[in-house]
N, C-alpha and C positions, 0 to 999 in steps of 0.2 A: 194386513200384522207390520211391525215392526220390528228394522232388519235394525236398526245401530244397536251397536255394540258398548256395555257397558266400560264406564270410564276405567271401573278395575280388570277388564279384560283388555281394555287396551294396550293396558302398563304389564300387562302377562305376557301378552305376543311379541311386546314392547320392548323389552327382555329376553324373553326367548329368542328373537331378533339378532340384536348384543351381546347374549353370552354365546348362539353360535356362530354371528364371526369373529367371538374371542377365540373360541375355541382350534376354529376351522385354521386361522390364523396361525395358532403359533403352535398346532400337529402340523405345517410349513415349514415355521423356523426352524418346530425340530427337528423336523429330521433334517431340512436347510445344514445343524448348525455338527449335531452327531453323524451322518448316511454318507450327506454328500461333501462337507466342507470340518471334518474331523478336527482339522491343525488350528480351525481360529479359535482365537481364546475368550469373545468374548459373542455374548450373543441379542435378537431384540426381540424386541416382541410384545405384540400388540394389546395384553392383554390391560396391561394401566391406562390408555388411549381407551381400551373400553368400560375399561372402569369411574376415570375421569366423565367420560360423556355424561355413562350411564348415574351420577351421580350427581350431576347437573338436572338427568331428569326426572330421577326417582328418590330424590336419600337414600337413606341403606335398604331401596329393597336392592342397592348396585350390588349389592354382596352375593344378588345368583352368576353376579355376570363373574363376580373377582371370584368363586367357588367354578365356576367353569372353564374362564381360564387355565388355571391350578388342575383339574380333570385331567384335562386336553392333555395339558402336555405333561401327564404322570402316565395316562395310556401311549403316550406318541413315544419314550421316555423308556420305556417296560419301568419304572419305579416302582420301590420299595416300597412298606404298609407304612412306616414311617412318610416317605419323601409326600406321598400322598395328603399327612396331617401336616406335614410343612409349607406342600404348597401350598393344597385346598384353605387352608383356615390360614395360612398365615397371611396368603393376598390379599382379608375381608379387616385387615390393619392394615386397608390404605382408606379405608374410611374412619379413620383418626379425626381425616384431615376436611371432616363434615365441618369439626366445627367454627372454621375461616367462612363458611355458609352464613353463621347466624353475627360471628364477627360484622360481616362483614354482612353482602348481599348475594346473592348469585349475579345477579348482572353487574354487579361493578368486579365480582371476581372475574365473571368472562369476559370482561370488555375495555378491562384493567392491563397490563403486560406484567408489571411485575406481579399481582395476584395471580393471575391466571401460574406463571414459573411457580410461585412459591405453592398453589393449590400440587402443580403436581410432583415437586422436590418434595411437601411433604407426604405425600401420598406412598411417594416413590419409599423414603426410609424408613416410614410408619411399616412399609409392606416388607420391604428390608428387615427389620429389626424385627418383627414380626415372626417372619421362617427364622432365622435364627435362635430369640428363645423358643419357638415350637424346636426349633435343631438342636437348644442345649442336653434332655434329657437323653436324648445318643449320642449324645459328646463328645457334639459342637463345639469349637471351644472360640476365639476372637475373629480365630482364622476365615471361621467360615461367616461371621459380621462383615467381612473385610470381604471375602468373593460375595457375598450376596451385595453388598453396594458396588464394589465394583467390574462386575464380570454383566450390570446388567444394564450397565449406563447408557450404551443408546437407547433403547427403553424408554430412558425418562425421556433422551433428545428426541424422539420417536414420538412421545404424547402433546411432549410441549408447541411440536409444527402439526400435532394433526390439529391437536385446540386452537394455536392461531391460526391455522386456516377455517377452519369449519367454523369460526365462531360468529363468525358472516351467516350463514346456512339462517337462512327463520324456521323459528323451531329446534332445532336440533342438536347446542345445544344450551337450553332453557327447561326450567322449572313443567312439566306441562296440561302441571293444574293451569299456571298462570296462565302457560302458552293458549289452551284451550278455550281458555274465559278473553284473556286480549282479541282472539278469532273469530269466538262467537259475538262480541260489542264491535269489531269494525264488520259483520257482515250488519249488523243495526244497522252502526249510519250509517252505508251504504245504503239500506231499504229506506232509510229513515224519508216521506214525505218530506217533498222542498218550503223549507221553512220552519223546521220547529227544529 
């Protein structure tokens, strides 16, 4: 009996893991900001960092992580229906920066300090702008856009630091199909008889 999982199963499990990590940390951060330190004007979230890692690994499938982070935030903060829309769908706007993988390559984005920062900033601005756009029908103005951009700035800095630290971990911030092919190629090279 073959116990190996399929690539699709691997992807689904991986996305669930990153979604759970994003959700748990989002709940803790939300409680810390609203309940434990209510006077703090800024908040910190790990969701952007998890979205960026998932984007490297799974491209557009990282939308699952984006929605999970927004959902956890809304549940933890007893959000209104409108806020569920704003944060769950607004987070998905971070995926706009996937175009950078087309302009450059995932490897160059991962290894280049400037491109890592560009990816993070682009995702952050797109996510903030997406949240604001979705807030417009509910009466939001330009102040809300400024709020989205300013109040979560620590999350952007945190995401850049996370990407910078973990980019050296083999396979973590890497396209998973390419990573698995590379592992298979390396395994075959190791097992190849001498002289071949």
